[in-house]
BAFI-163263 format. One record per residue (C-alpha): residue number from 1; z, y, x. Coordinates in pm, whole numbers, padded with zeros to 5 digits, always signed. Layout:
% residues N
seq, w, v, u
NUM, Z, Y, X $
...
This chain:
% residues 387
seq, w, v, u
1, -13867, -00959, +12692 $
2, -13773, -00905, +13057 $
3, -13523, -00636, +12956 $
4, -13352, -00877, +12717 $
5, -13328, -01141, +12989 $
6, -13173, -00891, +13231 $
7, -12924, -00778, +12966 $
8, -12823, -01138, +12893 $
9, -12786, -01200, +13266 $
10, -12556, -00898, +13305 $
11, -12353, -01013, +13005 $
12, -12310, -01360, +13156 $
13, -12205, -01201, +13487 $
14, -11943, -00991, +13310 $
15, -11812, -01299, +13132 $
16, -11794, -01489, +13461 $
17, -11606, -01201, +13626 $
18, -11372, -01194, +13329 $
19, -11309, -01568, +13360 $
20, -11245, -01536, +13734 $
21, -11005, -01247, +13678 $
22, -10824, -01444, +13406 $
23, -10798, -01745, +13639 $
24, -10654, -01524, +13916 $
25, -10393, -01383, +13675 $
26, -10292, -01731, +13560 $
27, -10274, -01844, +13922 $
28, -10051, -01547, +14014 $
29, -09814, -01622, +13725 $
30, -09808, -01991, +13817 $
31, -09733, -01910, +14181 $
32, -09452, -01674, +14081 $
33, -09298, -01937, +13851 $
34, -09330, -02194, +14131 $
35, -09148, -01965, +14376 $
36, -08868, -01906, +14123 $
37, -08841, -02280, +14056 $
38, -08825, -02364, +14428 $
39, -08565, -02091, +14484 $
40, -08335, -02206, +14206 $
41, -08384, -02573, +14293 $
42, -08291, -02509, +14657 $
43, -07984, -02299, +14571 $
44, -07860, -02550, +14312 $
45, -07920, -02843, +14546 $
46, -07720, -02670, +14820 $
47, -07443, -02527, +14606 $
48, -07352, -02774, +14332 $
49, -07148, -02989, +14573 $
50, -06905, -02699, +14625 $
51, -06781, -02736, +14268 $
52, -06608, -03067, +14341 $
53, -06360, -03137, +14617 $
54, -06210, -03452, +14769 $
55, -05842, -03515, +14702 $
56, -05605, -03764, +14866 $
57, -05305, -03932, +14709 $
58, -05021, -03907, +14961 $
59, -04645, -03923, +14973 $
60, -04498, -03582, +15053 $
61, -04145, -03575, +15195 $
62, -03948, -03255, +15141 $
63, -03670, -03281, +15398 $
64, -03524, -03050, +15661 $
65, -03778, -03153, +15922 $
66, -04079, -03095, +15697 $
67, -03946, -02750, +15607 $
68, -03942, -02659, +15976 $
69, -04260, -02850, +16066 $
70, -04473, -02873, +15748 $
71, -04710, -03127, +15908 $
72, -04421, -03378, +15912 $
73, -04423, -03386, +15531 $
74, -04691, -03658, +15532 $
75, -04736, -03974, +15738 $
76, -04920, -03968, +16068 $
77, -05195, -04192, +15927 $
78, -05312, -03942, +15666 $
79, -05200, -03622, +15838 $
80, -05543, -03548, +15996 $
81, -05708, -03607, +15657 $
82, -05495, -03359, +15460 $
83, -05588, -02993, +15446 $
84, -05380, -02772, +15672 $
85, -05377, -02522, +15387 $
86, -05173, -02763, +15175 $
87, -04931, -02842, +15458 $
88, -04861, -02471, +15502 $
89, -04760, -02455, +15137 $
90, -04487, -02723, +15169 $
91, -04199, -02475, +15233 $
92, -04321, -02269, +14938 $
93, -04302, -02574, +14711 $
94, -03929, -02607, +14785 $
95, -03871, -02236, +14735 $
96, -04035, -02247, +14392 $
97, -03866, -02578, +14296 $
98, -03538, -02639, +14487 $
99, -03500, -02980, +14323 $
100, -03775, -03111, +14553 $
101, -03551, -03081, +14860 $
102, -03462, -03424, +14996 $
103, -03713, -03606, +14777 $
104, -04040, -03789, +14846 $
105, -04308, -03719, +14589 $
106, -04645, -03889, +14542 $
107, -04911, -03631, +14463 $
108, -05281, -03557, +14490 $
109, -05351, -03299, +14761 $
110, -05663, -03126, +14889 $
111, -05843, -03321, +15160 $
112, -05955, -03174, +15489 $
113, -06310, -03036, +15516 $
114, -06412, -03325, +15741 $
115, -06313, -03578, +15473 $
116, -06489, -03378, +15204 $
117, -06811, -03355, +15404 $
118, -06796, -03722, +15506 $
119, -06770, -03838, +15144 $
120, -07060, -03608, +15054 $
121, -07277, -03781, +15318 $
122, -07288, -03473, +15537 $
123, -07232, -03431, +15909 $
124, -06863, -03431, +15996 $
125, -06634, -03425, +16296 $
126, -06419, -03721, +16193 $
127, -06350, -03984, +16455 $
128, -06447, -04349, +16387 $
129, -06080, -04434, +16328 $
130, -06044, -04149, +16074 $
131, -06364, -04259, +15898 $
132, -06225, -04612, +15871 $
133, -05903, -04474, +15722 $
134, -06099, -04266, +15470 $
135, -06305, -04570, +15369 $
136, -05990, -04779, +15323 $
137, -05818, -04512, +15112 $
138, -06134, -04458, +14909 $
139, -06162, -04829, +14829 $
140, -05794, -04834, +14729 $
141, -05854, -04547, +14484 $
142, -05638, -04302, +14679 $
143, -05928, -04065, +14748 $
144, -06137, -03923, +14466 $
145, -06341, -03618, +14379 $
146, -06203, -03355, +14140 $
147, -06317, -03017, +14017 $
148, -06272, -02762, +14294 $
149, -06022, -02527, +14131 $
150, -05958, -02359, +14467 $
151, -06306, -02207, +14450 $
152, -06209, -02002, +14145 $
153, -05834, -01955, +14193 $
154, -05802, -01865, +14561 $
155, -05924, -01591, +14791 $
156, -06103, -01616, +15121 $
157, -05980, -01856, +15387 $
158, -06079, -01973, +15733 $
159, -06051, -02329, +15598 $
160, -06354, -02405, +15378 $
161, -06165, -02643, +15149 $
162, -05918, -02365, +15061 $
163, -06167, -02078, +15033 $
164, -06247, -01926, +14694 $
165, -06400, -01627, +14520 $
166, -06101, -01498, +14323 $
167, -06031, -01198, +14546 $
168, -06403, -01114, +14559 $
169, -06435, -01136, +14179 $
170, -06133, -00911, +14124 $
171, -06264, -00667, +14384 $
172, -06605, -00667, +14215 $
173, -06451, -00594, +13875 $
174, -06241, -00306, +14013 $
175, -06537, -00164, +14206 $
176, -06769, -00176, +13905 $
177, -06498, -00021, +13686 $
178, -06477, +00277, +13922 $
179, -06855, +00294, +13941 $
180, -06910, +00307, +13566 $
181, -06610, +00537, +13506 $
182, -06774, +00794, +13735 $
183, -07148, +00733, +13698 $
184, -07176, +00681, +13322 $
185, -07022, +01008, +13194 $
186, -07180, +01216, +13471 $
187, -07520, +01052, +13421 $
188, -07502, +01083, +13042 $
189, -07403, +01451, +13045 $
190, -07659, +01538, +13312 $
191, -07938, +01367, +13117 $
192, -07838, +01533, +12789 $
193, -07831, +01874, +12950 $
194, -08168, +01835, +13124 $
195, -08337, +01690, +12816 $
196, -08179, +01887, +12531 $
197, -08033, +02213, +12666 $
198, -08199, +02315, +12994 $
199, -08501, +02542, +12988 $
200, -08820, +02433, +13161 $
201, -08830, +02636, +13483 $
202, -08866, +02583, +13855 $
203, -08500, +02505, +13904 $
204, -08486, +02226, +13643 $
205, -08816, +02084, +13768 $
206, -08672, +02086, +14122 $
207, -08366, +01893, +13995 $
208, -08585, +01640, +13811 $
209, -08799, +01575, +14119 $
210, -08491, +01520, +14334 $
211, -08332, +01285, +14080 $
212, -08649, +01074, +14081 $
213, -08651, +01077, +14463 $
214, -08283, +00977, +14481 $
215, -08354, +00670, +14268 $
216, -08587, +00546, +14546 $
217, -08358, +00622, +14843 $
218, -08255, +00309, +15041 $
219, -07909, +00198, +14939 $
220, -07771, +00199, +15292 $
221, -07810, +00577, +15302 $
222, -07568, +00600, +15012 $
223, -07328, +00402, +15227 $
224, -07356, +00666, +15501 $
225, -07300, +00937, +15241 $
226, -06996, +00757, +15098 $
227, -06853, +00709, +15448 $
228, -06896, +01077, +15532 $
229, -06771, +01226, +15203 $
230, -06521, +00988, +15048 $
231, -06361, +00832, +15357 $
232, -06396, +01085, +15640 $
233, -06370, +01405, +15432 $
234, -06166, +01318, +15121 $
235, -05952, +01050, +15287 $
236, -06015, +00771, +15036 $
237, -05868, +00442, +15172 $
238, -06125, +00246, +15367 $
239, -06222, -00101, +15236 $
240, -06085, -00013, +14893 $
241, -06250, -00060, +14555 $
242, -06218, +00316, +14506 $
243, -06434, +00391, +14811 $
244, -06687, +00123, +14717 $
245, -06698, +00227, +14352 $
246, -06753, +00595, +14431 $
247, -07030, +00503, +14676 $
248, -07203, +00280, +14422 $
249, -07160, +00554, +14160 $
250, -07374, +00784, +14374 $
251, -07639, +00515, +14394 $
252, -07628, +00431, +14021 $
253, -07622, +00790, +13896 $
254, -08000, +00859, +13926 $
255, -08081, +00533, +13746 $
256, -07852, +00619, +13454 $
257, -07992, +00974, +13432 $
258, -08354, +00854, +13427 $
259, -08294, +00577, +13172 $
260, -08085, +00807, +12950 $
261, -08352, +01077, +12953 $
262, -08614, +00819, +12859 $
263, -08397, +00702, +12569 $
264, -08341, +01060, +12449 $
265, -08712, +01137, +12479 $
266, -08794, +00835, +12261 $
267, -08616, +00992, +11962 $
268, -08882, +01171, +11749 $
269, -08871, +01551, +11733 $
270, -08863, +01525, +11354 $
271, -08499, +01410, +11383 $
272, -08412, +01725, +11574 $
273, -08609, +01947, +11340 $
274, -08442, +01788, +11037 $
275, -08097, +01853, +11185 $
276, -08185, +02215, +11257 $
277, -08326, +02243, +10906 $
278, -07988, +02169, +10745 $
279, -07811, +02424, +10966 $
280, -07681, +02201, +11252 $
281, -07622, +02361, +11590 $
282, -07786, +02216, +11899 $
283, -07463, +02041, +11997 $
284, -07425, +01891, +11650 $
285, -07788, +01782, +11656 $
286, -07733, +01601, +11986 $
287, -07396, +01440, +11911 $
288, -07457, +01348, +11544 $
289, -07824, +01250, +11547 $
290, -07994, +01210, +11885 $
291, -07723, +01032, +12083 $
292, -07647, +00761, +11820 $
293, -08018, +00681, +11789 $
294, -08070, +00669, +12166 $
295, -07751, +00472, +12240 $
296, -07923, +00127, +12271 $
297, -08156, +00259, +12540 $
298, -07869, +00435, +12718 $
299, -07658, +00118, +12719 $
300, -07954, -00089, +12840 $
301, -08017, +00143, +13135 $
302, -07647, +00158, +13220 $
303, -07610, -00222, +13216 $
304, -07916, -00263, +13437 $
305, -07777, +00000, +13675 $
306, -07444, -00184, +13683 $
307, -07622, -00513, +13756 $
308, -07809, -00350, +14043 $
309, -07486, -00204, +14181 $
310, -07318, -00545, +14157 $
311, -07582, -00701, +14379 $
312, -07559, -00438, +14653 $
313, -07415, -00515, +14994 $
314, -07557, -00263, +15242 $
315, -07369, +00050, +15122 $
316, -07043, -00144, +15100 $
317, -07073, -00260, +15461 $
318, -07040, +00100, +15578 $
319, -06726, +00169, +15373 $
320, -06552, -00139, +15514 $
321, -06567, -00381, +15222 $
322, -06647, -00674, +15453 $
323, -06279, -00730, +15535 $
324, -06107, -01069, +15524 $
325, -05924, -01059, +15188 $
326, -05716, -01376, +15124 $
327, -05542, -01239, +14813 $
328, -05676, -01041, +14519 $
329, -05611, -00665, +14521 $
330, -05369, -00522, +14265 $
331, -05528, -00176, +14248 $
332, -05833, +00029, +14340 $
333, -05673, +00169, +14656 $
334, -05590, -00169, +14815 $
335, -05826, -00348, +15057 $
336, -06088, -00542, +14864 $
337, -06423, -00712, +14894 $
338, -06702, -00788, +14647 $
339, -06895, -01103, +14570 $
340, -07216, -01014, +14762 $
341, -07010, -00921, +15068 $
342, -06812, -01246, +15038 $
343, -07137, -01443, +15028 $
344, -07260, -01255, +15335 $
345, -06937, -01336, +15519 $
346, -06955, -01706, +15437 $
347, -07321, -01720, +15542 $
348, -07226, -01598, +15888 $
349, -06948, -01857, +15937 $
350, -07024, -02132, +16192 $
351, -06874, -02424, +15995 $
352, -07129, -02627, +15805 $
353, -06897, -02656, +15505 $
354, -06938, -02284, +15436 $
355, -07308, -02342, +15359 $
356, -07231, -02499, +15024 $
357, -06977, -02228, +14948 $
358, -07243, -01966, +15020 $
359, -07488, -02132, +14782 $
360, -07218, -02174, +14516 $
361, -07129, -01806, +14545 $
362, -07497, -01718, +14501 $
363, -07508, -01933, +14186 $
364, -07208, -01748, +14041 $
365, -07358, -01410, +14131 $
366, -07695, -01504, +13980 $
367, -07526, -01628, +13663 $
368, -07345, -01294, +13621 $
369, -07656, -01086, +13698 $
370, -07873, -01288, +13460 $
371, -07605, -01254, +13193 $
372, -07595, -00876, +13237 $
373, -07973, -00846, +13221 $
374, -07989, -01076, +12918 $
375, -07723, -00861, +12750 $
376, -07932, -00551, +12814 $
377, -08239, -00716, +12660 $
378, -08043, -00839, +12357 $
379, -07891, -00497, +12297 $
380, -08232, -00336, +12305 $
381, -08379, -00595, +12069 $
382, -08079, -00578, +11837 $
383, -08060, -00201, +11796 $
384, -08414, -00093, +11878 $
385, -08584, +00127, +11620 $
386, -08958, +00177, +11600 $
387, -09074, +00515, +11480 $
């Protein structure tokens, strides 16, 4: 009788421990979801205002004086409220459309950062007189908010209202193109050789251990390696997408090799034996049977590696991709920057208006990274085969 009571007591204790462990797991998941929710809520709250920009309806005079002194193109009353970036473009308007010369045109132009921040209820450096002018124009319908096209169509600028991510996006695309053009074929061929052709000996085991170790090396060390090899030794242009892409290719290569080997290893040996049974060579077995079946896993690993490379900043700092790039590069050898580096640059700017641009850039970067990761998951689900 006593033994049965002790056994029941131990069973109840095990059940209580199980319930406590289950509660801890649920609490951990809840806490993680809460952190993610707070993170996204904070970023969205800070960054959504960057997607709309104040505009002012003004009369722009294209005469000889305004071509020499662009600030004279608008009246003195609204001149402090208009973006200096627009005023600098006045001579260019006449060059692109000579019919404007000698005319006065009413148009909507980008407002100064102070006006934009004032209308968004943020701290601003406008004087009381300028605030009164803004209020009067706003009541008259001559100031309104519009979608901030500058954010997507312009490069970096010292004026927050004219700053955009176009040059960073183009630089990111060029950098990732170089990265995948180098890392994907090298990683694929290396993985195929190690998994399908290489014999199991000390040398191949040494290579495998080092590949696994390289996948865990801090990314900034790859930046030092890229600086030493590609820039100092090979003479690749500094701050270029070529230098950044080659550096990120070194960092991405171990990830692609490991994921590709895992995908190849997931193919059953019966596929290989069946290919050999009908007289296929080892190369034919790999190219005609193993690689097509392992392609979803290879693509998934490559996309995840590309997403990781896209979010890197540290290695690109050392190859000079933190430069001020106002216009998008036309090739991989021209000076360029990438989206994470652009976000880092804006975060270090003293003007308060760059805070919302930083958060908006983070939102764009997160959207792209989540899209890439979702694509990897969908590809695996779509083409996955269970043996």
